[in-house]
N, C-alpha and C positions, 0 to 999 in steps of 0.2 A: 504494500500500500504506500502511496506517495502522498505528500501533503504540500499545500501551497497556501499562503495567506492571501487575503483579499488584495492587499497592496501589490503583492507579487503577481497576482492575476491581472490587475490593472496595468502594471508596467510591462509584463511580458506574457500575454495570453497564449502566444504560440508555444511557449515552453510547457505550460500546463496542458495544452492540447497534445503535444508530443508525449508527455508523461501518461496521459489518459490512454494512449495507444498501447502502452506497455502494461499498465496496471490501473486500478481504481485510484482516483485522486480525491482526497478530502480537502475541501476548501475551508480554511479556518478564518473565522471572523473574531479577532482578538484571540481569546484562548478557547473558543468554542467551535466545534464543527458546524458549518453552515450549509454546505452543499456537497454533493458528490458529482464527479465527472467520470463517465465511463465511456471508453471508446466503443462505439456500436459494432464495428467490425471485429475488434478484439473479443468482445463478449459473444460474438456469433449471433447477435440479435437480428441482423438483416437477412439471415439465411432461413429463418423460420418461415413456414408457408404463410403467405398473406401479409407479412410485415412490410415489405417494400411497397406494394400497392396502397396499403393503409397509410403509411407514412407520407408517400407522395401525394395522396388525396388530401390529407390534412394540411400539408405544406402549400398545396395549390389553393385549397379552399380559403386559407388564411392570407393568401397573397404573398407568400414568401418565395415561391418558385413559379416560373412561367409554365405554361401548358407543355411546351417541348421538354423542358428540364424535368418536370414532374413525370412525364411519360418515360423519359430515359431512366429515372430513378426506379420507376415501377417495372422496368423491363417490358414495356408495351409500345407498340406503334402509337404515334400521336392520335390517329383516328380512333383506335381502340380505347385509349385513355380518355379521350373526349367523350366517347359514348359511355364509358364507365362513370365518369363524374356527372354526366347528364342524367343517368339513371338514378343517381343519388340526390338529384335536385340541386346540384351545384352548377351555377351558370358558367359556361365555357368562355363566353365573351361578356365582359363587364363594361358597359358604356354609360356615360351620363347623358342627359337629355341633349346637350350641345353636340356631343360626339355622334349621337344617333341621328340628329338632324343633318349634320355634315355628311354622314354616310348615306343618308337617304337622298340628299341633294346630288351627291356623286352618282348614285345609282340612277336617278332620274336623267342626269346628263348622259350617262352611258347608254341608257335605253333610248333616249332621243336620237343619239348619233348612230344607232344600229339600224 
């Protein structure tokens, strides 16, 4: 088991990350354990059935990964991943009203020129 204090984590997070690839890292806040860092590949967590798609889905849903990167993490083609999240009620495309209006204008222009 490795330990790192909060200030060490702030100053050199990559070192703590490297340590987590070898062993569990306990993050200490003053003299008390505050958090654990565990390398997901070292722990074999990503190899369990369904973990990669579930993790990719959650990261995409929360806006942390793009559709393409999420699909890659899930080991799925983009179209398959898009269908997967759609079945779960997660929007594949997120546009605000202004972006939707611009896209519809572009579509109207394209249809008019066809």
